[in-house]
C-alpha positions in Angstrom: -88.3 45.8 53.6 -89.9 42.3 54.7 -92.3 44.0 55.4 -93.5 45.4 52.2 -92.3 42.3 51.0 -95.2 40.9 52.8 -97.6 43.3 51.7 -96.8 42.7 48.1 -96.6 39.1 48.4 -101.0 39.3 49.6 -101.8 41.9 47.0 -100.6 39.6 44.0 -102.6 36.7 46.2 -105.8 38.8 46.2 -105.3 39.5 42.6 -105.9 35.8 41.9 -108.9 34.9 43.3 -112.0 36.4 44.1 -113.0 35.8 48.0 -114.5 32.6 48.3 -118.6 33.5 47.7 -119.9 31.5 50.6 -118.5 33.8 53.5 -120.3 31.3 56.2 -118.6 29.9 59.0 -120.0 26.7 58.4 -117.4 23.6 58.5 -119.9 21.2 56.1 -118.2 22.2 53.0 -117.3 19.6 50.2 -113.4 19.9 50.6 -113.6 18.4 46.6 -113.5 21.7 45.3 -110.0 22.8 46.8 -108.1 19.6 46.0 -106.1 20.7 42.7 -103.5 17.3 42.0 -101.9 19.3 39.5 -100.6 21.9 42.1 -96.8 21.4 41.7 -97.2 19.3 38.1 -94.9 21.8 36.5 -91.5 24.1 37.0 -90.0 20.9 39.2 -92.7 20.2 41.8 -92.5 16.7 40.3 -96.1 16.0 41.6 -97.9 13.0 40.9 -100.8 14.4 40.3 -102.9 11.2 38.7 -105.7 8.8 40.0 -104.6 6.9 42.8 -106.3 5.8 47.0 -103.8 7.4 49.5 -101.0 5.5 50.3 -102.1 3.4 46.8 -99.5 1.0 45.4 -101.6 1.5 41.6 -101.2 5.3 40.7 -102.6 5.9 37.3 -101.4 8.6 34.8 -100.4 9.9 31.8 -96.3 9.8 31.5 -94.9 12.2 29.4 -91.0 13.0 27.8 -90.4 16.3 30.1 -87.3 16.6 31.7 -89.0 16.8 35.4 -91.6 14.0 35.2 -90.6 12.6 38.1 -94.0 11.9 38.8 -95.1 10.9 35.5 -97.1 13.8 33.8 -95.6 17.5 34.0 -98.5 20.5 33.0 -95.7 21.8 30.6 -97.1 21.4 26.8 -94.7 18.2 27.1 -95.7 14.9 25.4 -97.7 12.3 26.2 -95.6 8.9 25.7 -98.0 6.2 27.3 -100.4 5.5 30.8 -98.7 3.8 33.5 -100.1 2.3 36.7 -97.0 2.7 39.0 -95.3 6.3 40.2 -93.5 8.2 42.7 -94.7 12.2 44.0 -92.5 14.9 44.8 -89.2 13.3 44.2 -85.8 14.6 42.6 -83.3 12.2 41.4 -84.4 10.2 38.5 -88.0 9.8 37.4 -89.2 6.8 39.3 -91.8 3.6 38.3 -93.8 4.3 35.8 -93.9 0.4 34.3 -95.6 -1.0 31.4 -97.2 2.2 29.6 -100.4 1.4 27.7 -101.0 3.6 24.6 -103.9 3.8 22.4 -104.3 4.3 18.6 -107.8 4.9 16.7 -106.1 2.2 13.9 -102.9 1.4 12.2 -102.0 2.8 9.0 -103.3 0.1 6.2 -104.5 -1.1 8.4 -101.8 -3.5 9.6 -100.4 -4.0 13.0 -96.7 -2.7 11.4 -98.8 0.9 10.3 -98.6 1.7 14.9 -95.7 3.5 15.7 -94.4 1.1 18.8 -91.3 3.0 19.9 -92.0 5.2 23.2 -89.5 8.2 21.5 -91.4 7.5 18.1 -94.9 7.4 19.5 -95.4 10.8 21.4 -98.1 12.8 21.0 -99.0 16.3 22.1 -102.4 16.3 25.0 -105.5 19.2 24.0 -104.6 22.1 25.8 -107.2 22.2 28.5 -108.5 18.7 28.5 -106.5 18.1 31.5 -109.1 17.2 34.3 -107.6 15.7 37.7 -109.5 15.3 41.3 -109.1 12.6 44.0 -109.3 9.4 42.3 -109.7 10.3 38.9 -107.4 11.6 35.6 -108.3 12.4 32.2 -107.3 14.5 29.2 -107.4 14.2 25.4 -105.0 13.1 23.4 -104.7 15.0 19.8 -105.6 11.6 17.9 -109.1 12.6 19.5 -108.7 9.6 22.1 -109.9 10.5 25.4 -108.4 8.7 28.3 -109.8 8.6 31.7 -108.4 6.4 34.8 -109.3 5.5 38.2 -107.4 3.4 40.8 -108.3 0.9 43.7 -105.1 -0.5 46.2 -103.2 -2.2 43.3 -105.2 -2.0 40.2 -105.6 0.8 37.6 -108.7 1.0 35.5 -108.7 3.0 32.2 -111.1 3.9 29.9 -110.7 5.0 27.0 -113.0 6.4 24.4 -112.3 6.7 20.3 -113.5 9.5 17.9 -116.6 7.4 16.5 -115.0 8.9 12.9 -111.6 7.8 13.4 -111.9 4.6 15.4 -112.2 2.0 12.6 -109.8 -0.6 14.1 -108.2 0.8 17.5 -105.2 -0.3 18.7 -103.4 -0.7 22.5 -99.9 -1.3 22.9 -98.2 -2.4 26.4 -94.6 -1.3 26.2 -92.1 -3.1 29.0 -90.1 -0.3 29.8 -90.6 2.4 32.7 -89.9 6.2 33.3 -86.4 6.3 32.9 -85.7 3.5 30.8 -84.0 1.1 33.4 -85.2 -1.7 32.4 -82.6 -4.7 33.1 -81.9 -8.2 32.2 -84.6 -9.4 30.2 -88.3 -9.0 30.6 -91.0 -10.7 29.5 -94.9 -10.8 28.3 -97.1 -13.5 27.3 -100.5 -12.4 25.9 -103.6 -14.9 25.9 -104.9 -15.2 21.6 -108.0 -15.7 23.0 -108.9 -13.0 25.4 -106.6 -10.6 25.1 -105.0 -11.0 28.7 -101.5 -9.7 29.1 -99.1 -10.9 31.9 -95.1 -10.5 32.2 -92.6 -8.8 34.0 -89.6 -6.8 34.4 -86.7 -5.8 35.8 -85.7 -2.6 36.7 -83.6 0.1 38.7 -84.6 2.4 41.8 -84.6 6.1 41.0 -82.2 6.9 44.3 -80.7 4.2 45.1 -78.5 0.9 45.4 -79.6 -3.0 43.9 -83.0 -3.3 41.3 -86.4 -4.9 42.0 -88.7 -7.5 40.1 -92.5 -5.6 38.5 -95.0 -7.7 37.6 -98.3 -7.0 35.8 -101.5 -8.3 34.7 -103.9 -6.4 31.7 -107.3 -7.5 30.6 -109.0 -5.4 27.9 -112.6 -5.0 27.4 -115.4 -3.9 24.7 -118.5 -3.7 23.3 -116.6 -4.3 19.7 -114.8 -8.2 18.8 -111.4 -8.5 19.6 -109.8 -9.0 15.8 -106.1 -10.0 17.1 -103.4 -9.4 19.2 -99.3 -10.1 19.5 -96.0 -8.8 20.2 -93.8 -6.0 19.1 -90.2 -5.6 19.3 -88.5 -2.5 18.0 -90.9 -1.2 15.4 -92.5 -4.5 13.9 -95.6 -6.5 15.2 -96.6 -9.4 14.6 -100.0 -11.3 15.1 -98.6 -14.6 15.2 -96.4 -14.5 18.0 -97.8 -15.1 21.3 -94.7 -14.8 23.6 -91.5 -12.2 23.9 -88.6 -12.4 26.5 -86.8 -9.6 25.1 -82.9 -8.5 26.1 -82.0 -5.4 27.8 -80.9 -3.6 25.7 -79.3 -1.8 22.0 -76.1 0.1 23.3 -77.5 0.9 26.7 -81.3 2.0 25.8 -84.0 -0.7 26.8 -85.3 -2.4 23.6 -89.0 -1.4 22.7 -91.1 -4.1 23.1 -94.0 -5.2 24.4 -97.3 -6.7 23.2 -100.9 -5.1 21.5 -104.7 -6.2 21.6 -107.1 -4.7 18.2 -110.4 -4.8 18.3 -113.1 -4.1 15.4 -115.0 -1.0 16.0 -116.2 -0.4 19.2 -120.1 0.4 18.9 -119.9 2.6 21.6 -116.4 4.4 21.0 -114.8 2.7 24.2 -112.7 0.5 25.7 -111.6 -0.8 29.2 -108.4 -2.0 30.6 -107.7 -3.1 33.6 -103.7 -3.6 35.1 -102.6 -5.0 38.6 -99.2 -4.9 39.5 -97.3 -6.9 41.8 -93.9 -7.8 43.6 -94.6 -10.7 43.6 -95.5 -12.6 40.6 -97.8 -12.1 37.6 -100.8 -14.6 39.7 -101.4 -12.4 42.3 -101.2 -9.3 40.2 -104.2 -10.8 38.3 -105.7 -11.8 41.7 -105.3 -8.3 42.7 -107.3 -7.0 39.5 -110.0 -9.7 39.7 -110.6 -8.6 43.0 -110.4 -5.5 43.7 -112.2 -4.4 40.0 -114.0 -7.3 39.3 -116.3 -6.1 36.7 -114.6 -3.2 34.8 -117.1 -0.5 36.3 -115.5 2.9 35.5 -118.1 4.6 37.9 -118.0 2.1 40.8 -114.1 2.2 41.3 -114.0 5.7 40.7 -117.1 6.4 43.3 -115.2 3.9 46.3 -112.1 6.0 45.8 -114.0 9.5 46.4 -115.5 7.7 49.5 -112.1 6.4 50.4 -110.4 10.3 50.2 -113.5 12.0 51.8 -113.0 9.6 54.9 -109.2 10.9 55.1 -109.8 14.1 54.2 -112.2 14.7 57.1 -110.7 15.6 60.1 -109.4 19.1 59.3 -112.0 21.6 58.7 -111.3 25.3 58.9 -113.9 28.4 58.5 -113.8 29.9 54.8 -115.6 33.2 56.3 -113.3 36.3 54.9 -110.7 33.6 53.8 -109.3 34.1 50.0 -110.6 30.5 48.0 -107.1 30.2 46.6 -105.6 30.1 50.3 -108.1 27.3 50.9 -107.4 25.5 47.6 -103.9 25.7 49.2 -104.3 24.1 51.9 -106.9 21.2 51.1 -104.7 20.3 48.3 -101.2 20.3 50.4 -103.7 17.6 52.5 -104.3 16.1 50.0 -100.7 15.6 48.9 -99.7 14.4 51.8 -101.1 10.9 51.4 -99.8 10.1 48.2 -96.1 8.6 49.6 -95.2 6.3 51.3 -97.1 3.8 49.7 -98.7 0.6 51.4 -96.9 -1.9 49.8 -98.4 -4.9 52.6 -98.6 -7.9 51.4 -96.6 -6.8 48.2 -93.3 -7.6 49.6 -91.5 -10.9 48.1 -87.7 -9.8 50.3 -88.9 -11.5 53.6 -92.3 -13.4 55.2 -94.2 -11.1 57.6 -97.6 -10.4 59.2 -96.2 -6.6 59.3 -97.3 -4.2 57.8 -94.4 -3.1 54.6 -94.6 0.3 53.5 -92.5 1.7 50.5 -91.6 5.1 49.3 -90.1 6.5 52.0 -88.3 8.9 49.6 -86.6 9.8 52.1 -87.2 10.2 56.1 -84.2 13.2 55.5 -87.5 15.1 54.4 -90.1 12.8 55.6 -89.4 13.1 59.3 -89.7 17.0 59.5 -92.8 17.6 58.8 -95.2 14.7 56.1 -95.2 11.9 58.9 -95.7 14.3 62.2 -98.4 15.8 60.2 -100.1 12.4 59.6 -99.3 11.5 62.8 -102.4 14.2 63.9 -104.7 13.3 61.0 -104.3 9.5 60.0 -102.4 8.4 63.2 -103.3 4.7 62.5 -101.3 4.6 58.8 -98.1 6.6 60.8 -98.3 3.4 63.5 -98.2 0.8 60.7 -95.6 2.6 59.0 -93.4 3.1 62.0 -94.0 -0.9 62.7 -93.1 -1.2 59.2 -89.3 0.3 59.9 -89.1 -1.8 62.7 -90.2 -4.9 60.6 -87.8 -4.1 57.7 -84.9 -3.4 60.4 -85.3 -7.1 62.4 -85.6 -8.5 58.0 -82.6 -6.7 57.0 -80.5 -6.0 59.8 -81.0 -1.6 59.8 -83.9 0.7 60.0 -84.1 2.6 56.7 -83.4 6.0 55.9 -84.6 6.1 52.3 -86.6 3.4 50.4 -88.0 2.8 47.1 -88.9 -0.1 44.5 -88.1 -2.4 47.5 -84.7 -1.5 47.3 -82.5 0.6 49.7 -82.1 4.2 48.9 -78.9 6.7 49.6 -78.5 7.7 52.9 -78.7 11.9 52.9 -77.4 12.8 56.5 -78.0 10.6 59.7 -80.0 7.7 61.0 -83.4 9.4 60.6 -85.8 7.2 61.4 -84.4 7.5 64.8 -86.7 10.6 65.2 -90.0 9.3 63.5 -89.5 6.6 66.2 -89.2 9.1 68.4 -92.3 11.4 67.2 -94.5 8.0 67.7 -93.2 7.7 70.9 -93.6 11.0 72.3 -96.4 11.6 70.9 -98.3 8.0 72.5 -98.9 5.6 69.4 -99.0 2.8 70.6 -101.3 0.2 68.4 -98.7 -2.8 68.1 -96.1 -1.1 68.3 -93.2 -2.9 69.7 -91.1 -0.8 71.2 -88.8 -2.9 72.9 -87.8 -4.1 69.5 -88.0 -0.3 67.9 -85.5 0.6 71.1 -83.3 -2.2 69.7 -83.6 -0.6 66.5 -82.3 2.5 66.9 -80.0 1.9 69.3 -78.2 0.0 66.5 -78.1 2.9 64.9 -75.8 4.7 67.4 -73.5 1.9 68.3 -72.9 -0.3 65.4 -71.7 1.1 61.9 -73.1 -1.0 58.4 -70.1 -1.8 56.3 -72.1 0.1 53.8 -73.2 3.1 55.3 -74.4 5.2 52.0 -77.1 3.3 52.1 -78.4 2.6 56.1 -77.3 3.4 59.5 -74.2 6.1 60.2 -70.7 6.0 59.4 -67.8 7.6 61.0 -68.7 5.4 64.6 -65.1 5.6 65.8 -64.8 9.2 65.4 -67.9 9.7 67.0 -66.6 7.8 69.8 -63.5 8.8 70.6 -63.5 12.5 68.8 -67.2 13.0 69.5 -68.3 14.7 66.3 -66.9 13.4 62.2 -64.0 14.8 60.8 -63.6 16.2 57.7 -61.4 13.2 55.9 -62.2 10.8 58.4 -60.1 7.3 58.5 -63.3 5.1 58.3 -62.2 1.3 57.8 -65.4 -0.4 59.3 -67.6 0.6 56.3 -67.7 2.7 53.2 -69.9 5.7 52.1 -69.5 9.2 50.8 -66.7 10.9 53.0 -68.3 14.3 53.3 -70.7 15.8 55.1 -68.7 15.7 58.0 -70.6 19.2 59.6 -74.2 18.0 58.3 -73.6 15.0 59.8 -72.3 15.6 63.6 -75.4 17.9 63.6 -77.5 15.3 62.8 -76.1 12.0 64.4 -76.5 14.6 67.8 -80.4 15.2 67.3 -81.0 11.4 66.6 -79.3 10.5 69.5 -81.2 13.3 71.6 -84.3 10.5 69.7 -83.2 8.0 71.1 -82.8 9.3 74.7 -86.4 10.3 74.5 -87.7 6.7 73.8 -85.3 5.1 76.2 -86.4 7.4 79.3 -89.8 6.4 78.3 -89.0 3.0 78.8 -87.2 3.7 82.0 -83.9 3.1 80.8 -82.0 6.0 82.7 -78.8 5.3 82.2 -78.9 4.8 78.2 -81.3 8.0 78.3 -78.7 9.9 79.7 -76.1 8.5 77.7 -77.9 9.6 74.5 -78.5 13.1 75.8 -74.4 13.5 76.5 -73.7 12.5 73.2 -76.3 15.0 71.8 -74.4 17.6 72.4 -70.9 16.9 70.3 -72.7 19.1 68.3 -70.9 22.0 70.3 -67.6 20.5 68.8 -67.2 21.8 65.6 -68.2 25.5 66.3 -65.3 27.8 66.1 -66.2 30.6 68.1 -64.6 33.0 66.6 -65.5 31.6 63.0 -66.3 34.9 60.7 -68.2 35.5 57.9 -68.2 37.3 54.6 -71.1 38.4 52.2 -69.7 39.6 48.4 -66.3 40.5 50.2 -67.8 42.3 52.9 -67.6 41.1 56.9 -71.3 40.2 58.1 -70.6 40.7 61.7 -71.5 37.7 62.5 -69.1 36.1 64.8 -68.7 32.2 65.3 -70.2 29.4 63.2 -69.5 25.5 62.4 -66.4 24.7 60.4 -65.1 21.5 59.9 -62.3 19.5 61.9 -59.9 17.2 61.0 -58.8 14.2 62.7 -56.3 15.4 64.5 -58.6 18.1 66.3 -57.5 21.1 63.8 -60.0 23.0 62.4 -60.6 23.0 58.2 -62.4 25.9 56.7 -65.6 26.1 54.7 -67.2 29.4 53.7 -70.3 29.5 55.8 -72.8 30.3 52.4 -71.3 27.6 50.6 -74.0 25.2 49.2 -76.4 28.2 50.4 -79.2 29.5 47.8 -77.1 32.4 46.3 -74.0 30.1 46.4 -72.9 30.9 42.9 -69.6 28.1 42.9 -71.7 25.3 41.0 -71.3 22.7 43.9 -73.7 20.5 43.9 -73.6 20.1 47.8 -75.5 16.7 47.5 -74.0 13.4 47.8 -71.4 13.6 45.2 -68.2 13.5 45.8 -67.6 17.6 46.3 -65.5 18.1 49.4 -68.9 19.8 50.6 -68.7 19.6 54.7 -72.8 20.1 54.5 -75.8 18.4 52.8 -77.8 20.6 50.2 -77.4 23.4 52.3 -75.2 25.8 54.0 -73.2 26.4 57.8 -75.5 29.6 57.7 -78.4 27.6 57.7 -77.1 24.4 59.4 -75.8 26.4 62.4 -79.6 26.2 63.4 -80.0 22.9 63.5 -80.2 22.2 67.0 -83.9 21.6 67.4 -83.4 19.9 71.4 -81.3 22.4 73.0 -82.1 25.3 71.2 -81.5 26.8 74.2 -77.8 26.2 74.5 -77.7 27.5 70.6 -78.9 30.6 71.3 -76.7 31.7 73.7 -74.3 30.1 71.9 -74.8 32.4 69.3 -74.9 35.2 71.2 -77.9 35.7 72.8 -81.8 35.9 72.1 -81.3 39.7 69.8 -78.0 38.2 68.0 -80.1 35.2 67.7 -83.3 37.1 65.9 -80.2 38.8 63.9 -79.0 35.7 62.4 -82.0 34.6 61.3 -83.5 37.3 60.0 -79.9 38.0 58.0 -80.7 33.8 57.2 -84.1 34.9 55.5 -83.5 38.4 54.0 -80.2 37.5 52.4 -81.8 35.3 50.8 -79.3 32.3 52.1 -82.4 29.7 52.8 -84.9 29.2 50.2 -88.2 27.8 51.6 -88.1 24.9 48.9 -85.9 22.6 50.5 -86.7 21.0 54.0 -83.8 22.2 55.9 -85.5 25.9 55.4 -88.4 24.8 57.1 -87.6 24.5 61.5 -85.8 28.0 60.8 -89.5 29.9 59.8 -90.3 29.0 63.5 -87.0 29.1 65.8 -87.5 33.0 66.4 -90.3 31.1 69.5 -87.1 30.2 70.8 -85.3 33.5 71.6 -88.6 34.8 72.7 -90.1 36.2 69.7 -93.2 34.2 68.1 -94.2 37.4 66.2 -91.3 36.8 63.8 -92.3 33.6 63.6 -95.9 34.6 62.1 -94.2 37.5 60.4 -92.1 35.1 58.4 -94.6 31.9 57.6 -97.6 34.9 56.4 -94.4 36.5 53.9 -93.6 33.0 52.8 -97.4 31.6 52.4 -98.6 32.5 49.9 -95.5 34.5 48.5 -93.6 31.0 47.4 -96.5 28.8 47.3 -99.3 29.4 45.1 -102.7 26.9 44.1 -101.0 26.4 40.2 -99.2 24.0 38.5 -95.9 26.0 38.9 -96.8 27.3 41.6 -94.5 25.0 44.4 -90.9 26.3 45.4 -89.1 23.0 44.6 -90.0 19.6 44.7 -93.1 18.2 46.9 -90.5 15.8 48.1 -93.4 12.9 49.2 -95.6 15.3 50.3 -93.2 17.3 52.8 -93.9 20.8 51.1 -97.9 19.9 51.9 -97.2 19.1 55.3 -95.2 21.9 55.7 -98.2 24.3 53.9 -100.6 23.4 55.7 -99.7 23.4 59.3 -98.2 26.5 58.8 -101.7 27.7 57.6 -103.5 26.0 60.5 -100.8 28.2 62.7 -99.4 24.9 64.9 -96.4 23.7 63.3 -94.3 21.0 65.3 -90.6 20.4 66.1 -90.4 17.0 64.6 -89.0 14.1 67.1 -90.5 16.2 70.0 -94.0 17.2 71.7 -94.0 20.5 70.6 -95.8 22.9 68.3 -95.6 26.2 68.1 -97.9 28.4 68.2 -98.8 31.1 65.1 -101.8 33.1 63.9 -103.6 30.2 61.5 -105.1 32.0 58.2 -108.1 31.0 59.2 -111.2 32.5 61.7 -111.6 28.8 62.5 -109.6 25.2 62.6 -111.1 22.0 63.9 -108.7 19.2 64.1 -110.3 15.5 64.6 -108.3 13.2 66.0 -109.0 9.3 64.3 -107.4 8.3 67.9 -109.8 9.5 70.5 -112.7 11.4 68.3 -112.4 14.5 70.0 -111.7 18.1 68.5 -109.2 20.3 68.8 -109.9 24.0 68.4 -108.5 26.6 67.4 -110.2 29.8 67.1 -109.0 33.4 66.2 -110.7 36.6 67.2 -110.2 39.9 65.1 -109.2 37.6 62.7 -108.1 40.1 59.6 -108.6 38.7 55.7 -105.9 41.1 54.8 -103.2 39.6 57.6 -102.2 42.7 58.8 -103.3 41.8 62.7 -100.8 38.6 62.6 -99.5 38.5 65.8 -100.8 37.4 68.9 -101.5 39.7 71.9 -103.0 37.0 74.0 -104.7 33.8 74.3 -106.7 31.4 76.1 -106.2 27.6 76.6 -109.5 25.6 77.4 -110.5 29.4 78.7 -108.0 29.7 80.8 -105.0 32.4 80.2 -102.4 30.2 77.9 -98.5 32.6 77.8 -96.3 29.7 76.4 -95.4 30.2 72.6 -96.1 26.4 71.9 -98.6 23.4 72.7 -98.0 19.7 73.1 -99.7 16.6 71.6 -102.3 16.2 74.3 -104.0 19.2 72.0 -105.2 17.3 70.0 -105.7 13.6 71.8 -107.7 15.5 74.4 -109.9 17.8 71.8 -108.6 21.3 73.7 -109.8 24.6 72.5 -106.8 27.6 72.0 -108.6 30.9 71.5 -105.7 33.9 69.9 -106.8 37.4 70.1 -104.5 39.2 67.5 -103.4 42.5 66.6 -101.1 44.7 64.1 -98.0 44.5 66.5 -95.8 42.1 68.1 -96.8 41.8 71.8 -95.5 40.4 74.8 -97.2 37.3 74.5 -95.4 34.4 74.4 -91.7 36.4 75.3 -90.8 35.7 78.9 -88.5 32.4 79.7 -90.8 30.6 81.1 -93.0 30.8 77.7 -90.8 29.2 76.0 -90.4 25.5 74.3 -88.9 23.4 76.5 -84.5 22.2 75.1 -82.8 19.7 76.7 -79.7 22.2 78.6 -82.7 24.1 80.4 -86.4 21.7 80.0 -87.7 24.9 79.6 -87.3 28.1 78.3 -83.7 29.9 77.1 -81.6 32.3 78.9 -82.8 35.8 77.7 -80.4 37.8 79.6 -77.4 35.4 78.7 -74.6 36.6 75.7 -71.7 35.2 74.4 -68.9 34.8 77.2 -66.3 32.2 77.5 -67.4 30.5 80.7 -70.6 29.2 78.3 -70.9 25.7 79.0 -68.7 23.1 76.2 -68.4 20.1 75.6 -65.2 18.5 76.2 -63.5 17.2 73.1 -62.3 13.8 73.3 -63.5 13.0 76.8 -66.7 12.4 78.6 -66.9 15.7 80.8 -69.7 17.8 80.1 -70.5 21.5 81.9 -73.7 21.7 84.2 -75.7 23.0 81.4 -78.8 22.8 83.4 -77.6 24.8 86.6 -76.1 27.7 84.1 -79.3 27.9 82.2 -81.5 27.3 85.8 -80.7 30.8 87.2 -81.9 32.3 83.8 -85.3 31.0 84.7 -85.5 31.7 88.5 -85.7 28.3 89.9 -88.4 27.4 87.7 -88.1 23.7 85.9 -90.1 23.1 82.8 -89.2 18.9 82.4 -91.2 17.3 79.6 -88.6 14.6 78.3 -89.8 12.7 82.2 
């Protein structure tokens, strides 16, 4: 069945686009031709499609009235409500930012300012089909009023160009609205317009989209035109006045923010053009003005755009692939995915009013439960200096606010989805050698605090249930937690994630020669086993699946509860949200069926626990073939590659070549779910490169890339790693590795470590149409905590399987158990 699906998906892909015209093997082409920011701008991708610098704070785009306008613009025929400067990309939850939107008119009815329509819901207008254009650093479209709007950005400033139809622009007006995408404005907002220059300054207080608290944002808008400024003033609701220049507006009427803002009106421009420069700041309107004046001093649209393009070219430069025989749609998917990884997080350095610090500050970490899986490991390859600054920002945030964030947006604390996943981010950076300016002793203190101290509000940071964690060695369902508060659900997924978080901590501890701590957290990283119920069965449509042994909830008194292993899965028809709502689900955004594979640090034990390699592969196959998992959500990513741990890397290759391009197409509706700050993009990019990470560890799974030649230049060492394919098959039928060499020597392991990239090694893969014995031996498998190397390929479930004693510190000897299978081989990459 899978093979037929694979072939069908390939046929569909090839029918959409011709093979790239240039079949040369040169890597010196312009990648911009393959970057499409509109991918994911429809059908719930929630991608920011507008103009931005890499990690830029200013993000300019047209805002729509779509139900899925989290990224501002949606290419789904929705109406345009305005053009704003602040946005996030690919997020779920409520729409975020979209503050202080501009909106243009060619003229007002009866030549009076009251003749224009001001409220957002009333003024919205369609855009001209086919007029939307987007590229790195640029976005533009034409409104049905005939006004063409283009935009580009600097770091904290947007530049909008309004080009009016000559026959209708008798006295154009541009308004600025004191609102945001989700109409969350709080308290009082203010705006002042300078009578002589038209400069607008002001601020508003708003709510974050997936967190607690609020934030104040300031702006400074200037206008430039060859035409004379006719008048300006403020508007409230549907009325305007050129006599009033300052407005302080209340929060709302009946819960909806009262429309209000300011306007400028010009005489007819001789060149039909008005430029609007909008600076933003979280510090003050003065700083917003200073940002704008220093970043775009001359209102030069072409120069600003050109500077943005240059920055994007540099950021996209580390990776090049050969186009020979490769479908152009795949190239577009690949480079567009890389582009999206650099939209969020956002660099707010110098714009943090919460504390004084010389350290970097990054925001829009949306959320780290997603980011740690692919986005940040990918950026560690292509932009390690930015990841280093993000790590420093995380540590600095902990030092000033007390806890590492698990989610953060708009200066606010986001909701914790599972464990303390910044621990995984710091461990990933640590094991991959990032050091520049990072205080790793402070970093270790931060992650250790996550494991040892419970915050009062663990719905926003840290971990809850630590008394139970330390005494029972699992998170109980219906836990008794009097130390703090949070959503009392997700006991299974939190137990599994806390276990992995502790393993992450142990890696940093070992690297810092804190041996006792390393052993302690390695021990607690095994607590996941305490929720494994070895006699639990699972049914699908009333039929026993034939698999025995699943995680289950467990009470304080150590008795078992029950959750159907298919609850919260992609095929669950119960309608349960399985999110942060208190609906009783003990797994988050995923089922027990999927979470049974989330033991990234000790897959050797898990493989044995689930019945050995053959049964493990059958379970993974069932997960994918029955549609229990869904590739549009991040927990699915690692399951694509976990066949490697059972000695079946060819199955991983088969899966990834099915999911791409079946579920990822270079079209506005081409993403299977919201992009989650580039995590979908990073999954696609690394999968197509043929090197996917086990995030938080020094492990990359090897699968055949989608290109005959891949080069990854390390910005840290300026050395270039190469993956070269022999017998590359443009039809992707030959997707199984037959043999490999690393720097010219035979290489049988089905994984590599980070030195491949930093030392610029060459991996050559010979492909064929059938699975081979390559990468299948115990010594070829990725390392696990219990083995420090491969898995036991002979073991089956038995009562002698090592278990973790509940409520004690007794651990049977995992290492000696698996050492017998390794025939004396020892692979210790953790020490």
